[in-house]
LUMBADREN-436341 format. One line per 8 residues: number of its first residue (from 1); their letters; for each residue x, y, z of C-alpha. Coordinates in Angstrom, 2 decimals, m for minus. Last residue first. Example, Ala and Ser with C-alpha at 12.3 -4.5 7.8 and 13.67 -1.06 7.14 Angstrom:
! residues 2
2 = sa = 13.67:m1.06:7.14 | 12.30:m4.50:7.80
//
This chain:
! residues 85
85 = xxxxxxxx = m4.53:8.19:6.03 | m2.10:7.42:8.82 | m0.36:10.76:9.42 | m3.38:12.88:8.43 | m4.09:14.79:5.22 | m2.25:12.20:3.17 | 0.08:12.62:0.18 | 3.01:10.58:1.46
77 = xxxxxxxx = 3.16:8.07:4.28 | 6.19:6.12:5.47 | 6.64:3.36:8.07 | 3.14:2.04:8.78 | 3.47:m1.26:10.67 | 2.52:m4.65:9.22 | 1.08:m7.28:11.56 | m1.51:m8.95:9.31
69 = xxxxxxxx = m4.25:m6.66:10.67 | m2.17:m3.69:9.44 | m2.04:m5.26:5.98 | m5.82:m5.67:5.80 | m6.36:m2.10:7.03 | m4.19:m0.67:4.26 | m5.89:m2.75:1.54 | m9.34:m1.66:2.81
61 = xxxxxxxx = m8.23:1.98:2.94 | m6.99:1.83:m0.65 | m10.17:0.07:m1.81 | m12.30:2.80:m0.17 | m10.10:5.48:m1.77 | m10.54:3.91:m5.21 | m14.31:3.68:m4.83 | m14.50:7.31:m3.67
53 = xxxxxxxx = m12.19:8.53:m6.44 | m14.43:7.07:m9.12 | m13.55:5.05:m12.22 | m11.35:2.46:m10.53 | m8.46:0.34:m11.87 | m6.59:m2.32:m9.90 | m2.89:m3.15:m10.15 | m0.98:m5.93:m8.42
45 = xxxxxxxx = 2.79:m6.06:m8.01 | 4.62:m9.00:m6.42 | 8.15:m8.58:m5.08 | 11.25:m10.72:m5.11 | 13.99:m10.33:m2.54 | 16.10:m7.59:m0.96 | 13.47:m6.85:1.70 | 10.69:m9.36:1.22
37 = xxxxxxxx = 7.63:m8.89:m0.94 | 4.59:m6.75:m1.54 | 3.38:m4.25:m4.13 | m0.20:m3.00:m4.25 | m1.01:m0.36:m6.87 | m4.44:1.31:m7.00 | m5.17:3.17:m10.22 | m7.75:5.95:m10.49
29 = xxxxxxxx = m9.62:7.26:m13.52 | m9.72:10.89:m14.63 | m8.38:10.36:m18.16 | m4.81:11.41:m17.33 | m4.50:8.85:m14.54 | m5.03:9.41:m10.82 | m2.71:7.59:m8.44 | m3.21:5.44:m5.34
21 = xxxxxxxx = m0.18:3.67:m3.91 | 0.24:0.76:m1.50 | 3.73:m0.49:m0.73 | 4.24:m3.63:1.36 | 7.29:m4.95:3.13 | 8.44:m8.20:4.66 | 11.44:m8.17:6.99 | 14.35:m10.48:6.17
13 = xxxxxxxx = 14.70:m13.61:8.25 | 17.16:m14.89:10.84 | 15.55:m13.34:13.90 | 12.38:m11.50:12.95 | 12.34:m7.94:11.61 | 9.14:m6.03:12.43 | 6.81:m6.14:9.44 | 6.86:m3.22:6.98
5 = xxxxx = 4.41:m0.72:5.52 | 4.90:1.99:2.89 | 1.96:4.20:1.93 | 1.67:6.41:m1.13 | m0.99:8.85:m2.17
//
């Protein structure tokens, strides 16, 4: 599952973006990736590991909701049953 979020562009500054991805590894665990930064600038990548799908999905949804509360808009979704997870 992948989710790309972006802030509306402000005058004179590049928009901020955030990518949240949830992937299963070969051993059955789950990895949550959170990447954020500015368009054309530096980015920060954080990785969290989970043993169960339910815990990983709850963390994914929490990360998504936190970014939406900060003013980010969902731009691209991939691997979801519904348009916004």
